[in-house]
C-alpha positions as CSV (number, residue, x, y, z in Angstrom):
1,M,0.0,0.0,0.0
2,I,1.1,3.6,-0.4
3,R,2.2,4.8,3.0
4,K,2.9,8.5,2.4
5,T,3.1,11.0,-0.5
6,F,5.9,13.5,-0.5
7,C,6.1,15.5,-3.7
8,E,4.6,16.5,-7.0
9,G,6.3,18.7,-9.5
10,F,9.6,20.5,-8.7
11,A,9.4,20.7,-4.9
12,A,5.7,21.2,-4.0
13,G,3.5,18.9,-2.0
14,L,1.3,16.3,-3.8
15,L,-2.4,16.1,-2.9
16,G,-3.1,13.1,-5.2
17,L,-1.5,10.5,-7.4
18,G,-3.3,11.4,-10.7
19,A,-1.5,11.4,-13.9
20,I,0.5,14.5,-14.9
21,S,1.2,15.6,-18.4
22,V,4.3,17.5,-19.4
23,S,5.3,19.0,-22.7
24,G,8.2,17.4,-24.5
25,A,10.1,14.3,-23.5
26,A,13.0,14.1,-21.1
27,E,15.8,11.5,-21.1
28,L,17.3,9.8,-18.0
29,R,21.0,9.7,-18.7
30,G,22.5,8.5,-15.4
31,I,21.8,7.2,-11.9
32,H,24.2,7.7,-9.0
33,L,24.0,6.3,-5.5
34,S,25.9,7.3,-2.4
35,T,25.0,5.7,1.0
36,S,25.9,5.6,4.7
37,A,24.7,3.4,7.5
38,D,21.4,5.3,7.9
39,S,21.0,7.6,4.9
40,A,21.4,7.6,1.1
41,Q,21.3,10.0,-1.8
42,V,20.2,9.1,-5.3
43,T,21.0,11.5,-8.1
44,L,19.2,11.3,-11.5
45,D,20.8,12.9,-14.5
46,L,18.1,14.2,-16.8
47,S,18.3,16.0,-20.1
48,E,15.8,18.6,-18.8
49,G,13.7,19.4,-15.8
50,A,10.5,17.4,-15.7
51,T,7.4,17.2,-13.5
52,H,7.8,14.3,-11.1
53,K,6.0,12.4,-8.3
54,L,7.6,11.1,-5.2
55,F,5.9,8.7,-2.9
56,T,6.7,5.6,-0.7
57,L,5.5,2.1,-0.5
58,D,5.8,-0.6,2.2
59,H,6.2,-4.3,2.4
60,P,9.0,-4.0,1.4
61,D,9.9,-0.4,2.1
62,R,10.4,1.5,-1.2
63,V,10.7,5.1,-2.4
64,V,9.3,5.7,-5.9
65,I,9.9,8.5,-8.3
66,D,7.6,8.7,-11.4
67,L,8.9,10.8,-14.3
68,P,6.1,11.3,-16.9
69,Q,7.1,11.3,-20.6
70,T,10.7,10.3,-19.8
71,H,12.7,7.6,-21.5
72,L,15.8,5.8,-20.4
73,A,19.1,6.3,-22.3
74,S,20.6,3.1,-23.6
75,E,23.9,3.5,-21.7
76,V,22.4,4.0,-18.2
77,R,23.7,1.5,-15.6
78,V,21.6,0.8,-12.5
79,P,23.8,1.1,-9.3
80,A,24.3,-1.9,-7.1
81,A,22.8,-2.3,-3.6
82,S,24.7,-0.4,-0.9
83,G,24.2,0.5,2.7
84,I,20.6,1.1,3.5
85,V,19.6,0.6,-0.1
86,T,18.9,-3.0,-1.0
87,D,17.9,-2.6,-4.7
88,V,17.4,0.0,-7.4
89,R,15.0,-0.8,-10.3
90,L,13.7,1.0,-13.4
91,G,10.6,0.4,-15.4
92,T,8.4,2.1,-18.0
93,Q,4.7,2.4,-17.4
94,P,2.1,2.0,-20.2
95,D,1.5,5.8,-20.3
96,G,5.2,6.5,-21.0
97,T,6.1,7.3,-17.4
98,L,9.6,6.1,-16.3
99,R,9.5,4.7,-12.7
100,V,12.5,4.6,-10.5
101,V,12.2,2.4,-7.4
102,V,14.7,2.5,-4.5
103,Q,14.2,-0.4,-2.1
104,L,15.3,0.1,1.6
105,K,16.2,-2.0,4.6
106,S,13.9,0.2,6.7
107,P,11.6,3.2,6.1
108,L,13.3,6.6,5.8
109,P,12.0,10.2,5.1
110,A,12.4,11.1,1.5
111,H,12.8,14.5,-0.1
112,S,13.7,15.7,-3.6
113,A,15.2,18.8,-5.1
114,W,16.4,20.0,-8.5
115,A,20.0,21.1,-9.1
116,P,21.8,22.2,-12.3
117,G,23.8,19.4,-13.9
118,E,26.8,19.5,-16.2
119,E,24.5,18.8,-19.2
120,G,20.9,19.3,-18.2
121,H,19.3,18.9,-14.8
122,Q,19.8,16.7,-11.8
123,L,17.0,15.4,-9.6
124,V,18.5,14.7,-6.1
125,L,16.6,12.3,-3.9
126,S,17.7,12.5,-0.2
127,L,16.8,9.6,2.1
128,G,17.0,9.9,5.8
129,E,17.7,13.6,6.0
130,P,15.2,16.4,6.5
131,A,14.5,18.7,3.5
132,Q,16.1,22.2,3.8
133,A,15.5,25.2,1.8
134,P,18.5,26.1,-0.3
135,Q,20.6,28.8,1.2
136,V,20.8,31.4,-1.6
137,P,23.1,34.3,-1.0
138,P,21.9,37.8,-2.0
139,K,22.5,38.2,-5.7
140,T,22.4,41.0,-8.1
141,V,19.2,41.0,-10.2
142,R,19.7,41.1,-14.0
143,A,16.5,41.9,-15.8
144,L,15.8,40.5,-19.2
145,H,16.1,43.9,-20.8
146,A,19.2,45.0,-19.0
147,P,22.1,46.0,-21.3
148,G,25.7,45.5,-20.2
149,E,26.2,49.3,-19.8
150,G,23.9,52.2,-19.6
151,A,21.8,54.1,-17.0
152,R,18.3,52.8,-17.3
153,D,15.9,52.9,-14.4
154,V,15.1,50.0,-12.2
155,I,11.5,49.0,-12.9
156,I,9.2,48.1,-9.9
157,A,5.9,46.4,-10.6
158,V,3.4,47.5,-7.9
159,D,0.4,45.3,-7.6
160,A,-2.7,46.5,-5.7
161,G,-4.3,43.3,-4.3
162,H,-7.9,42.3,-5.2
163,G,-10.2,44.7,-7.2
164,G,-13.4,44.7,-9.2
165,V,-15.8,42.0,-8.0
166,D,-13.2,40.9,-5.5
167,P,-13.3,43.4,-2.5
168,G,-10.7,41.4,-0.5
169,A,-11.1,41.7,3.3
170,I,-13.6,44.2,4.7
171,G,-13.0,46.0,8.0
172,Q,-15.6,46.5,10.7
173,G,-16.1,50.0,9.5
174,G,-16.8,48.9,6.0
175,T,-13.4,49.7,4.5
176,R,-12.6,47.4,1.6
177,E,-9.2,46.0,1.1
178,K,-9.3,46.6,-2.7
179,D,-9.7,50.3,-2.1
180,V,-6.8,50.8,0.4
181,T,-4.4,48.6,-1.5
182,L,-5.0,50.7,-4.7
183,A,-4.5,53.9,-2.7
184,I,-1.2,52.6,-1.2
185,A,-0.1,51.2,-4.5
186,R,-0.6,54.6,-6.2
187,A,1.3,56.4,-3.3
188,L,4.1,53.8,-3.6
189,A,4.3,54.3,-7.4
190,E,4.4,58.1,-7.0
191,R,7.2,57.8,-4.4
192,I,9.2,55.4,-6.6
193,N,8.9,57.6,-9.6
194,A,10.2,60.5,-7.6
195,E,13.4,58.6,-6.9
196,P,16.2,59.0,-9.4
197,G,17.0,55.7,-11.0
198,M,13.7,54.0,-10.2
199,R,10.4,53.8,-12.2
200,A,7.1,52.2,-11.1
201,M,4.4,50.4,-13.1
202,L,1.0,49.6,-11.7
203,T,-0.6,46.2,-12.5
204,R,-3.9,48.0,-12.0
205,D,-4.7,51.7,-11.7
206,R,-8.4,51.4,-11.4
207,D,-11.1,49.2,-9.7
208,E,-10.7,46.1,-11.9
209,F,-10.6,42.4,-11.4
210,L,-7.4,40.7,-12.5
211,V,-6.7,37.0,-12.3
212,L,-3.5,36.1,-10.5
213,R,-1.6,35.1,-13.6
214,D,-2.4,38.3,-15.4
215,R,-0.8,40.3,-12.6
216,I,2.4,38.4,-13.1
217,A,2.1,38.7,-16.9
218,R,1.7,42.5,-16.7
219,A,4.9,42.7,-14.6
220,R,6.7,40.5,-17.0
221,A,5.6,42.6,-20.0
222,A,6.9,45.7,-18.3
223,R,10.3,43.9,-17.8
224,A,10.1,44.6,-14.1
225,D,13.2,44.1,-11.9
226,M,10.9,43.5,-8.9
227,F,7.3,42.7,-8.1
228,I,5.5,44.0,-5.0
229,S,2.0,43.0,-4.2
230,V,0.2,45.2,-1.7
231,H,-2.4,43.8,0.7
232,A,-4.1,44.4,4.0
233,D,-4.5,41.4,6.4
234,S,-7.6,40.2,8.2
235,I,-8.1,37.8,11.1
236,A,-11.0,36.9,13.4
237,D,-9.1,38.2,16.4
238,R,-9.5,42.0,16.0
239,S,-6.8,42.8,18.5
240,V,-4.1,41.6,16.2
241,T,-2.1,44.3,14.5
242,G,1.1,44.9,12.5
243,A,2.6,44.5,9.1
244,S,4.2,41.4,7.5
245,V,6.3,40.7,4.4
246,Y,6.1,37.4,2.5
247,V,8.1,35.7,-0.2
248,L,7.3,32.4,-2.0
249,S,8.0,29.3,0.0
250,V,10.1,26.3,-1.1
251,H,9.2,23.8,1.6
252,G,5.9,24.7,3.2
253,A,4.7,27.9,5.0
254,S,6.8,29.5,7.8
255,S,3.8,29.3,10.1
256,E,0.2,28.0,10.1
257,A,-1.0,31.6,9.8
258,A,1.1,32.1,6.7
259,R,-0.2,28.9,5.2
260,W,-3.8,29.9,5.9
261,L,-3.2,33.4,4.4
262,A,-1.7,32.0,1.2
263,E,-4.6,29.6,0.8
264,R,-7.1,32.5,1.1
265,E,-5.2,34.8,-1.3
266,N,-4.8,32.0,-3.8
267,T,-8.6,31.5,-4.1
268,A,-9.1,35.2,-5.2
269,D,-9.6,34.0,-8.8
270,L,-12.7,32.1,-7.8
271,V,-14.3,35.3,-6.6
272,G,-14.2,36.5,-10.2
273,G,-15.9,33.4,-11.5
274,V,-12.7,31.7,-12.8
275,R,-13.3,27.9,-12.7
276,A,-10.5,26.0,-11.0
277,D,-10.3,23.5,-13.7
278,D,-9.7,26.2,-16.3
279,Q,-7.1,28.2,-14.3
280,D,-3.6,26.9,-14.1
281,A,-2.7,29.6,-11.6
282,L,-4.7,27.8,-9.0
283,E,-2.6,24.6,-9.3
284,P,-0.1,23.9,-6.6
285,V,3.0,26.2,-6.6
286,L,5.7,24.4,-8.5
287,I,9.3,25.3,-7.8
288,D,12.3,24.8,-10.1
289,A,16.0,25.6,-9.6
290,A,15.7,29.0,-11.3
291,Q,12.8,30.0,-9.1
292,N,14.8,28.9,-6.0
293,E,17.4,31.4,-6.9
294,I,14.8,34.1,-7.4
295,I,13.3,33.3,-4.0
296,G,16.7,34.0,-2.4
297,V,16.9,37.4,-4.1
298,S,13.3,38.1,-3.1
299,A,14.1,37.3,0.6
300,S,17.1,39.6,0.6
301,A,15.0,42.5,-0.7
302,A,12.1,41.7,1.6
303,E,14.4,41.9,4.6
304,R,15.2,45.5,3.7
305,V,11.5,46.3,3.4
306,V,10.8,44.8,6.8
307,S,13.5,46.9,8.4
308,A,12.1,50.0,6.7
309,L,8.5,49.3,7.9
310,E,9.7,49.0,11.5
311,G,10.2,52.7,11.4
312,V,6.6,53.7,10.6
313,G,4.5,51.3,12.7
314,E,4.2,47.9,14.4
315,I,5.6,44.8,12.7
316,R,3.6,41.7,13.2
317,K,6.5,39.4,12.2
318,A,10.1,40.8,12.5
319,Q,11.3,38.1,10.0
320,V,10.4,37.6,6.4
321,Q,7.6,35.1,6.2
322,R,7.2,32.3,3.6
323,A,4.2,30.7,2.0
324,G,2.9,29.4,-1.3
325,F,1.4,32.6,-2.8
326,V,0.5,32.0,-6.5
327,V,1.0,35.7,-7.3
328,L,4.7,35.3,-6.3
329,K,5.3,32.5,-8.7
330,S,7.4,34.4,-11.3
331,R,10.6,32.5,-12.2
332,S,12.3,35.6,-13.5
333,I,11.2,38.5,-11.2
334,P,12.1,38.8,-7.5
335,S,8.7,39.1,-5.8
336,M,7.2,39.9,-2.4
337,L,3.8,40.4,-0.8
338,I,3.3,43.0,1.8
339,E,0.4,42.9,4.3
340,T,0.6,46.5,5.3
341,A,-1.7,46.2,8.4
342,Y,-4.7,44.4,9.8
343,I,-7.9,45.8,8.3
344,S,-9.8,43.7,10.8
345,N,-8.4,45.8,13.7
346,P,-10.5,49.0,14.1
347,A,-7.5,51.3,14.8
348,E,-5.5,49.9,11.8
349,E,-8.6,50.1,9.6
350,R,-8.7,53.9,10.3
351,R,-5.0,54.1,9.7
352,L,-5.3,52.4,6.3
353,R,-7.9,54.9,5.2
354,S,-5.7,57.9,6.1
355,A,-3.8,59.4,3.1
356,R,-1.1,60.4,5.5
357,E,-0.6,56.9,6.7
358,Q,-0.8,55.5,3.2
359,A,2.1,57.9,2.2
360,R,4.2,56.8,5.2
361,L,3.8,53.2,4.3
362,A,4.7,54.0,0.7
363,E,7.7,56.0,1.8
364,A,9.0,53.1,3.9
365,I,8.5,50.4,1.2
366,A,10.2,52.5,-1.4
367,G,13.1,53.2,1.0
368,G,13.6,49.5,1.6
369,V,13.5,48.7,-2.1
370,R,16.0,51.5,-2.8
371,S,18.4,50.3,-0.1
372,Y,18.4,46.8,-1.6
373,F,19.2,48.0,-5.2
374,M,21.9,50.4,-3.9
375,L,23.7,47.3,-2.5
376,N,22.7,45.0,-5.4
377,P,22.5,47.1,-8.5
378,P,21.5,45.4,-11.8
379,D,23.8,45.8,-14.7
380,G,23.1,48.6,-17.0
381,T,21.3,50.7,-14.4
382,R,21.9,54.1,-12.8
383,F,22.3,52.3,-9.5
384,K,25.2,50.3,-11.0
385,Q,26.9,53.5,-12.3
386,E,26.6,55.2,-9.0
387,R,28.0,52.2,-7.1
388,R,31.0,52.0,-9.5
389,S,31.6,55.8,-9.0
390,T,31.4,55.4,-5.2
391,L,33.8,52.5,-5.2
392,A,36.2,54.3,-7.5
393,S,36.1,57.4,-5.3
394,A,36.8,55.3,-2.2
395,A,39.7,53.6,-3.9
396,D,41.2,57.0,-5.0
397,A,40.8,58.4,-1.5
398,S,42.5,55.3,0.0
399,S,45.3,55.5,-2.5
400,A,45.9,59.2,-1.8
401,A,45.9,58.6,2.0
402,A,48.6,55.9,1.5
403,T,50.9,58.2,-0.5
404,P,53.6,59.7,1.6
């Protein structure tokens, strides 16, 4: 019997074992096994990344990976049993799915992750070790449109949450989330546009309904260097206050509250009448290696925004939070979602309606974003030119001081 399901897709949780279709066909070119007394690692060399399923079976204990529309290269050799692994088997299913079975002496937790290979991609199966989110150091963002040299503006896509038939959360005083998010987004765009080297675009500048994937598409069409989705939180406990900043999660939400919030925001399309079976944005969040890298960049920028928001009001969570927000799924644009305050709290509801407070929030967010790009300037931007000039001036000053 199937004992436990671990994964579907690149690194997301699997809710069922239905067939998955992928475009194109991948090739399994190699299998490598390394073991110890109580753990093992199986590495699959593939020609390209592919959707996969990971689950376990018992009697005997086995870990199974299904690779839809994947064929086996002729030169592949199956590794011999070693350590905790008693057998490795391969087989092709009638629908073209390649199945890899790893038989174990005893049950072990299993986790999978994608990694770049020398030629293609590697799917790494870890047995006996807990899954850990990859530690991605802060990295300079390079937009698709960035030239090697120049002084272009950094482009920030500002997304006002909800809109149109979707009011979002509604405060006790009748304040609608869609209205305050649009007001804050406009204030943020104005503040960004006033900053040399930065330019904002709004995913919506009126009361309109946008499906989640269209928000991402508009940011991509604008060739944005960063995507910021503005929201106002809500909870049954009206005493709860404070702002929070979220990035996309790799391995589950950072808290139960974060998980619940993401699930609520991810159903926004249903309010607009989008059928779940017609909307791929409502599918589980799938993570690949490129998106893992973008998440690391997003977290670094989000930390700057959290620090800036601490100066204008209460912070609900002092650390960047993580959850599976569909609107943050872009594989090419660092993205964050900001819950500016709790609209369910009467005092914060009044604050969210205040133009002065909206401007203060916008000022803090823009300041956090600017501080990130000053330290991590994309190539071809004014930020990059200014940083080079600063470093050159510092070097000249140091050289002059050292001259007798």
